[in-house]
C-alpha positions in Angstrom: 79.4 101.9 97.3 82.2 104.3 96.5 84.7 101.5 96.4 84.9 100.0 93.0 86.9 96.8 92.2 89.6 98.2 89.9 91.6 95.6 88.0 95.3 96.2 88.6 97.6 96.9 85.7 99.1 93.5 85.8 95.7 92.0 85.2 94.8 94.0 82.1 94.8 90.9 79.9 92.4 89.2 82.2 90.0 92.1 82.5 89.9 92.5 78.7 88.4 89.0 78.3 91.4 86.7 77.7 89.9 84.3 80.2 90.8 81.0 78.5 94.4 81.9 78.0 94.7 83.5 81.4 93.1 80.4 83.0 95.6 78.2 81.4 98.5 80.3 82.5 97.0 80.5 86.0 96.8 76.7 86.2 100.5 76.3 85.2 101.8 79.0 87.6 102.3 76.8 90.7 104.1 74.1 88.7 106.3 76.6 87.0 107.2 78.3 90.3 108.1 75.0 91.9 110.1 73.5 89.0 112.2 76.4 87.6 115.8 75.6 88.7 117.6 78.2 90.8 120.9 77.7 88.9 121.7 79.7 85.8 120.8 78.1 82.6 123.5 77.3 80.0 124.5 80.6 78.3 122.8 81.0 74.9 124.6 82.4 71.9 122.3 85.4 72.1 123.6 86.8 75.4 124.7 86.4 79.0 123.3 83.9 81.4 119.8 84.5 82.8 119.2 83.8 86.5 115.6 82.8 87.5 114.7 82.4 91.1 111.8 80.1 92.0 108.9 81.6 94.1 106.9 79.4 96.4 103.2 79.6 95.7 102.6 80.9 99.3 104.8 83.9 98.5 103.7 84.6 94.9 101.9 88.0 95.0 101.0 87.9 91.3 99.5 84.4 91.6 97.3 85.6 94.5 96.2 88.7 92.7 95.2 86.8 89.6 93.4 84.1 91.6 91.5 86.8 93.5 90.6 88.7 90.3 89.2 85.5 88.7 87.2 84.7 91.8 85.8 88.3 91.8 84.9 88.0 88.1 83.1 84.8 88.8 81.1 86.3 91.7 82.9 84.3 94.3 83.5 87.2 96.7 84.5 85.0 99.7 87.4 83.4 97.7 88.4 86.7 96.2 88.5 88.3 99.6 90.6 85.4 100.9 93.1 85.6 98.1 93.5 89.4 98.4 93.9 89.1 102.2 96.9 86.9 101.5 98.2 89.3 98.8 98.0 92.3 101.1 100.6 90.7 103.4 103.1 90.4 100.5 102.5 93.9 99.1 103.4 97.4 100.1 101.1 98.9 97.5 98.2 100.8 99.1 96.0 100.0 96.1 96.2 96.3 96.9 95.3 97.0 100.5 92.3 99.1 99.3 91.2 96.3 97.0 91.5 93.8 99.8 89.4 96.0 102.0 86.7 96.5 99.3 86.4 92.8 98.7 86.1 91.9 102.3 83.4 94.5 102.8 81.5 93.3 99.8 81.7 89.7 101.2 80.7 91.1 104.6 83.7 89.4 106.1 84.4 92.0 108.8 87.5 90.2 110.3 89.3 90.2 106.9 88.1 93.8 106.3 89.6 95.0 109.6 92.9 93.3 108.8 93.1 94.7 105.3 92.0 98.1 106.6 94.8 98.2 109.1 97.4 97.6 106.3 95.7 100.3 104.2 96.0 102.8 107.0 99.7 102.0 107.4 100.3 102.5 103.7 98.0 105.5 103.1 97.6 107.3 106.5 96.2 110.5 104.9 93.5 108.8 102.8 89.8 109.4 103.6 88.7 105.9 102.3 89.7 104.1 105.5 87.3 106.3 107.5 84.5 105.2 105.2 85.5 101.5 105.6 85.6 101.8 109.4 82.0 103.1 109.3 81.0 100.3 106.9 82.4 97.7 109.3 80.8 99.3 112.3 77.4 99.4 110.6 77.8 95.8 109.6 78.5 94.8 113.2 75.5 96.9 114.4 77.6 99.5 116.2 75.8 102.7 115.2 77.7 104.9 117.7 81.1 103.9 116.2 79.7 104.2 112.6 78.5 107.8 113.5 81.9 108.7 114.9 83.8 107.5 111.8 81.4 109.2 109.4 81.7 112.5 111.4 85.5 112.2 111.0 85.0 111.6 107.3 82.9 114.7 107.0 85.5 116.6 108.9 88.3 115.3 106.7 87.9 118.0 104.0 87.4 115.4 101.2 85.1 116.9 98.5 83.4 113.5 98.1 82.7 113.1 101.8 78.9 113.3 101.7 78.8 111.0 98.7 80.9 108.5 100.6 78.5 108.8 103.6 75.6 108.1 101.3 77.3 105.0 99.8 78.0 103.7 103.2 74.5 104.2 104.6 72.8 102.8 101.4 74.9 99.6 101.8 73.7 99.0 105.3 71.4 96.0 105.7 69.3 97.8 108.4 67.7 100.9 106.8 66.2 102.2 110.0 69.6 102.0 111.7 71.3 103.8 108.8 68.6 106.5 108.9 69.3 107.1 112.6 72.9 107.6 111.8 72.1 110.0 109.0 69.8 112.0 111.4 72.8 112.5 113.7 75.0 113.7 110.8 72.6 116.0 108.9 73.1 119.3 110.8 73.0 122.7 109.0 76.7 123.3 110.0 77.8 120.1 108.2 75.6 120.6 105.2 76.9 124.1 104.7 75.9 126.6 102.1 75.7 124.2 99.1 72.2 123.5 97.8 73.3 120.2 96.3 74.3 118.9 99.6 70.9 119.7 101.2 69.0 118.1 98.4 71.2 115.1 98.1 71.0 114.3 101.8 67.2 114.8 101.7 67.0 112.3 98.9 69.2 110.0 100.9 66.8 110.2 103.8 64.0 109.4 101.5 65.8 106.3 100.2 66.4 105.2 103.8 62.6 105.6 104.3 62.9 108.4 106.8 60.3 110.6 105.2 60.2 113.1 108.1 63.9 113.9 107.8 63.6 114.1 104.0 60.7 116.6 104.3 62.5 118.7 106.9 65.7 119.0 104.8 63.6 119.8 101.7 61.7 122.5 103.5 65.0 124.0 104.8 66.5 123.9 101.3 63.5 125.8 99.9 63.8 128.4 102.6 67.5 128.8 102.0 67.8 128.7 98.3 64.3 129.2 96.6 65.6 127.3 93.6 63.9 125.3 90.9 65.6 122.1 92.2 64.5 122.7 95.8 60.9 123.4 94.9 60.9 120.5 92.5 62.2 118.0 95.1 59.8 119.3 97.7 56.9 118.9 95.3 58.1 115.4 94.4 58.0 114.4 98.0 54.4 115.6 98.2 53.6 113.5 95.1 55.2 110.5 96.7 52.7 110.9 99.6 49.9 111.1 97.0 49.3 114.8 97.8 49.0 116.3 94.4 47.4 119.5 95.6 50.3 120.1 98.0 52.8 119.5 95.1 51.0 122.0 92.9 50.9 124.5 95.8 54.7 124.1 96.3 55.4 124.9 92.6 52.9 127.7 92.5 54.7 129.3 95.5 58.0 129.0 93.7 56.6 130.6 90.5 55.1 133.5 92.4 58.5 134.1 94.0 60.5 133.8 90.8 58.2 134.3 87.8 61.2 134.7 85.5 62.7 131.3 86.5 62.3 129.2 83.4 63.2 126.0 85.1 60.6 126.6 87.9 57.9 127.2 85.3 59.0 124.2 83.3 58.9 122.0 86.4 55.4 123.3 87.4 54.1 122.7 83.9 55.5 119.2 83.8 53.9 118.4 87.1 50.5 119.7 85.8 50.8 117.7 82.6 51.8 114.6 84.6 48.5 114.9 86.6 46.5 115.4 83.3 46.2 119.2 83.3 47.8 119.9 80.0 45.8 123.2 79.6 47.1 124.3 83.0 50.6 123.5 82.0 50.3 125.6 78.9 49.0 128.5 81.0 51.9 128.3 83.4 54.4 128.6 80.6 52.5 131.5 79.0 53.3 133.7 82.0 56.9 135.1 82.0 59.7 135.4 79.5 59.2 133.5 76.2 61.6 131.8 73.8 61.3 129.2 71.1 61.7 126.3 73.5 58.9 127.6 75.7 56.7 128.4 72.7 57.2 124.8 71.5 56.4 123.3 75.0 53.2 125.5 75.1 52.2 124.2 71.7 52.8 120.6 72.8 50.7 120.9 76.0 47.9 122.8 74.2 47.8 120.1 71.5 47.6 117.3 74.1 44.7 119.2 75.6 43.1 119.6 72.1 42.7 123.3 72.9 42.1 124.8 69.5 41.5 128.3 70.9 44.8 128.3 72.8 46.7 127.0 69.8 45.2 129.7 67.5 46.1 132.4 70.0 49.7 131.0 70.4 50.0 130.9 66.6 49.2 134.7 66.4 51.6 135.3 69.4 54.5 133.6 67.8 53.9 135.3 64.5 53.9 138.7 66.3 57.1 137.9 68.3 60.0 140.0 67.1 62.8 137.5 67.7 64.7 136.3 64.7 63.1 133.5 62.8 65.6 130.6 62.8 64.8 127.0 61.8 63.2 126.2 65.1 60.8 129.2 65.0 59.9 128.5 61.3 59.2 124.9 62.0 57.2 125.7 65.1 55.1 128.2 63.0 54.4 125.4 60.5 53.3 123.1 63.3 51.1 125.7 64.8 49.5 126.5 61.5 48.8 122.8 61.0 47.3 122.5 64.5 45.2 125.7 63.8 43.7 124.1 60.7 45.7 126.2 58.2 47.6 123.7 56.0 48.5 126.1 53.2 50.1 128.5 55.6 51.9 125.5 57.3 53.4 124.5 53.9 54.6 128.0 53.4 56.3 128.1 56.8 57.9 124.6 56.3 59.2 125.8 52.9 61.2 128.5 54.7 63.1 126.2 57.0 66.7 126.5 55.8 68.5 123.5 54.3 71.2 123.5 57.0 68.7 123.3 59.9 68.3 120.0 61.6 64.5 120.2 61.1 64.8 120.7 57.3 64.1 117.0 56.5 61.0 116.9 58.7 59.8 120.2 57.2 60.1 118.6 53.7 58.2 115.5 54.6 55.5 117.5 56.3 54.9 119.5 53.1 54.4 116.2 51.2 52.0 114.9 53.8 50.0 118.1 53.7 49.9 118.0 49.9 48.4 114.5 50.1 45.8 115.6 52.6 44.8 118.3 50.2 44.2 115.7 47.6 47.4 116.4 45.7 49.0 113.0 46.1 50.9 113.0 42.8 52.5 116.3 43.8 53.3 114.8 47.2 55.0 111.8 45.6 56.9 114.0 43.2 58.2 116.1 46.2 59.3 113.0 48.1 61.1 111.6 45.1 62.9 114.9 44.6 64.0 114.6 48.2 65.7 111.2 47.7 69.0 112.5 46.2 69.3 115.1 49.0 69.3 112.4 51.7 71.1 109.6 49.8 73.9 109.6 52.4 71.6 109.3 55.4 70.1 105.8 55.4 67.7 106.6 58.2 66.2 109.6 56.3 66.3 107.9 52.9 64.4 104.9 54.3 61.8 107.3 55.8 61.2 108.9 52.4 60.3 105.5 50.9 58.1 104.6 53.9 56.2 107.9 53.8 55.7 107.7 50.0 54.4 104.1 50.2 52.1 105.0 53.1 50.5 107.9 51.2 49.9 105.6 48.2 48.4 102.9 50.5 46.0 105.4 52.0 44.8 106.2 48.5 44.4 102.5 47.8 47.2 102.6 45.3 48.7 99.4 46.8 50.5 98.2 43.7 52.4 101.5 43.5 53.1 101.2 47.2 54.7 97.8 46.6 56.8 99.3 43.8 57.9 102.0 46.2 59.0 99.5 48.8 60.9 97.6 46.1 62.7 100.8 45.0 63.6 101.4 48.7 64.9 97.9 49.2 66.9 98.2 46.0 68.8 101.0 47.7 68.6 99.7 51.2 68.3 95.9 51.0 68.7 95.3 54.8 66.4 98.1 56.0 64.2 96.3 58.6 61.6 99.1 58.5 61.0 98.6 54.7 61.0 94.9 55.0 58.4 95.0 57.8 56.2 97.5 56.1 56.2 95.5 52.8 55.4 92.3 54.7 52.4 94.1 56.4 51.1 95.2 53.0 51.6 91.7 51.6 49.4 90.4 54.4 46.7 92.9 53.5 46.9 91.6 50.0 46.8 88.0 51.4 50.2 87.2 49.9 51.4 85.0 52.7 54.5 83.8 50.8 55.7 87.3 50.1 55.1 88.4 53.7 56.9 85.3 55.0 59.9 86.0 52.8 60.3 89.5 54.1 59.9 88.6 57.7 62.3 85.7 57.4 64.8 88.1 55.9 64.4 90.3 59.0 65.0 87.3 61.2 68.1 86.3 59.3 69.4 89.8 59.8 68.5 89.7 63.5 67.5 86.3 65.0 66.5 88.0 68.2 64.0 90.5 66.6 60.8 90.0 68.7 58.8 92.1 66.2 59.6 89.9 63.2 59.3 86.7 65.1 55.9 87.7 66.5 54.6 89.0 63.1 55.6 85.8 61.3 54.3 83.6 64.0 50.9 85.4 64.1 50.7 85.4 60.3 51.2 81.6 60.1 48.7 81.1 62.9 46.1 83.3 61.4 46.5 82.6 57.7 47.8 79.0 57.5 47.5 75.7 59.2 51.2 75.7 60.2 50.3 76.2 63.8 53.1 74.3 65.5 55.6 76.3 63.5 53.7 79.5 64.5 53.8 78.5 68.2 57.6 78.0 68.1 58.1 81.5 66.6 55.8 83.2 69.0 57.4 81.5 72.0 60.8 82.8 70.8 59.3 86.3 70.7 57.7 86.1 74.1 61.0 84.8 75.6 62.5 88.1 74.4 59.7 90.3 75.5 57.6 88.5 78.0 55.4 91.5 79.0 54.5 92.7 75.5 50.7 92.6 75.2 50.7 92.1 71.4 52.9 89.0 71.6 50.8 87.6 74.5 47.8 88.1 72.2 49.6 86.2 69.4 50.3 83.4 71.8 46.6 83.2 72.8 45.6 83.2 69.2 47.8 80.3 68.2 46.7 78.4 71.3 43.1 78.9 70.1 44.1 77.6 66.7 45.6 74.5 68.3 42.3 73.9 70.1 43.7 74.7 73.6 40.7 76.9 74.5 41.2 77.2 78.3 44.9 78.3 77.8 43.8 80.6 75.0 41.2 82.4 77.2 43.6 82.8 80.1 46.4 84.1 77.8 44.1 86.5 75.9 42.6 87.9 79.1 46.2 88.6 80.3 46.9 90.4 77.0 43.7 92.4 77.2 44.4 93.5 80.8 47.8 94.8 79.7 46.5 96.5 76.6 42.7 97.0 76.1 43.2 97.1 72.3 40.2 96.4 70.0 41.9 93.7 68.0 42.9 91.9 71.2 39.3 92.4 72.3 38.2 90.8 69.0 40.4 87.7 69.7 39.4 87.4 73.3 35.7 87.8 72.5 35.9 85.1 69.7 37.6 82.6 72.0 35.1 83.3 74.8 32.3 82.9 72.3 33.5 79.6 71.0 34.1 78.3 74.5 30.4 79.1 75.4 31.0 82.3 77.4 28.9 84.4 75.1 27.7 87.1 77.5 31.3 87.9 78.5 32.3 87.9 74.9 29.6 90.5 74.1 30.7 92.6 77.1 34.3 92.6 75.9 33.2 93.6 72.4 30.9 96.3 73.6 33.6 97.8 75.7 36.1 97.8 72.8 33.5 99.2 70.4 32.9 102.2 72.6 36.6 102.9 72.6 37.0 102.4 68.8 33.7 102.1 66.9 35.4 102.0 63.5 37.8 99.2 64.0 37.4 96.8 61.1 38.8 93.6 62.8 36.4 94.1 65.7 33.4 94.8 63.4 34.1 91.8 61.2 34.4 89.5 64.3 31.1 90.6 65.8 29.4 90.4 62.4 30.7 86.9 61.8 29.9 85.5 65.2 27.1 87.5 66.8 24.8 87.9 63.7 
């Protein structure tokens, strides 16, 4: 809907949220208007007499505007339209007439809309907006012939936004089929003209109105006229919407054959292939044609997703041989390709060359540390990370990441006491960093220090009472490691109210229901969690509750399915060993 309800300047205080004060003023206005005496007040020492004339409520324009504005803000469109319909009779401002028309249209009050529109036309005879409003009313009353005539006049008005206004009007219609018939009568080549954007926008409008034939016809014509990436992309998208992936691929392939140097076309084709699972094909499409750092990086990403080591190795050699200047992006990409090609020492060398002023410098530094750790040189990695701290001291995000990476490296080497000390150093510098608090809480849980974990998670909740991650983590910890199950349930219910579709929170709910002995509820809840996310730990929980409730064959089936997906999961293995020995 092109019309937007714009607060008038006299209502700025209301629109900025001074609702209690404005409401009080509004309540007093009729009394004030009725009781202010018409005679001059006694002159004050400060100046000459002030004459105030009373205004009857029926003639008080400002009162009606404020009342209409309040009603609109409260969603009471009928009352808002009524108040503005009264105001328009007292005003010679075309903006008031426009607002009154908008509100009546939104309320689907066609009588008031016609009355306000008549006044709008009188006050702004050259405006295009009334043509749109006429069509809106005609569609609302089911008169497609009149709606078409008004929209044709709108398209002939010369307004640059005419097609946009047509789209807003048709999308607002309650009968999509009727709106689509009107659009079919408007969408001629002569009216769409030579602008590609108009052809594609109207094709997309036809699609939204569920006229797929018109959408396809306009998309085909746009491709024939413009041969652009956007036209081919939209035509392919229409094919995908019909479930015809082969047709979509053929459309993009044709476009790439016609314009092999068009980077956007190749990028769109590659994205389509990747979306359908053909990451290797996406990398091949991008390999043909001009190359730059962005295309090299996209090729690397697609080849990595396809786990295509041969292509990654060849791309590494190609980028090394390319004669373009090696800026930060190129150097960082070479480091990534060296990593993906199994050459960590070369990767560290490339990362080392990324200049300090480049936006990828921080990531290059941390990658060097991670690669040192993977080479068994953890102490060197820790030293490098600690040397990085003063360089990022002014960036709390990066500084927190340094502490997190260092602690993670230490945990992986089973140096958990040192990892705890690293979290403490981090929290000394960044006491309210939720990432550090959460990571330390998770390590405390590993160490079975429930009190320490609870303290960090409660600190997170104090910082943000609506943090579903912290609420869920604390609730699950209390359910799993204590007998404070009622408290755990309350926390998890808070979390699920915030993120009702989150599988991990649903899993926690099922687990605490199990702890409370509510087996039937627990089975249903955990099944729902597992359907949303077939995670091995959710499978472990679902299997355990099924086992305890006597459904042992189904429990074994769930465990077997999860074990095939993740044979090394420790929670799953422990559950099976404990119950199905």
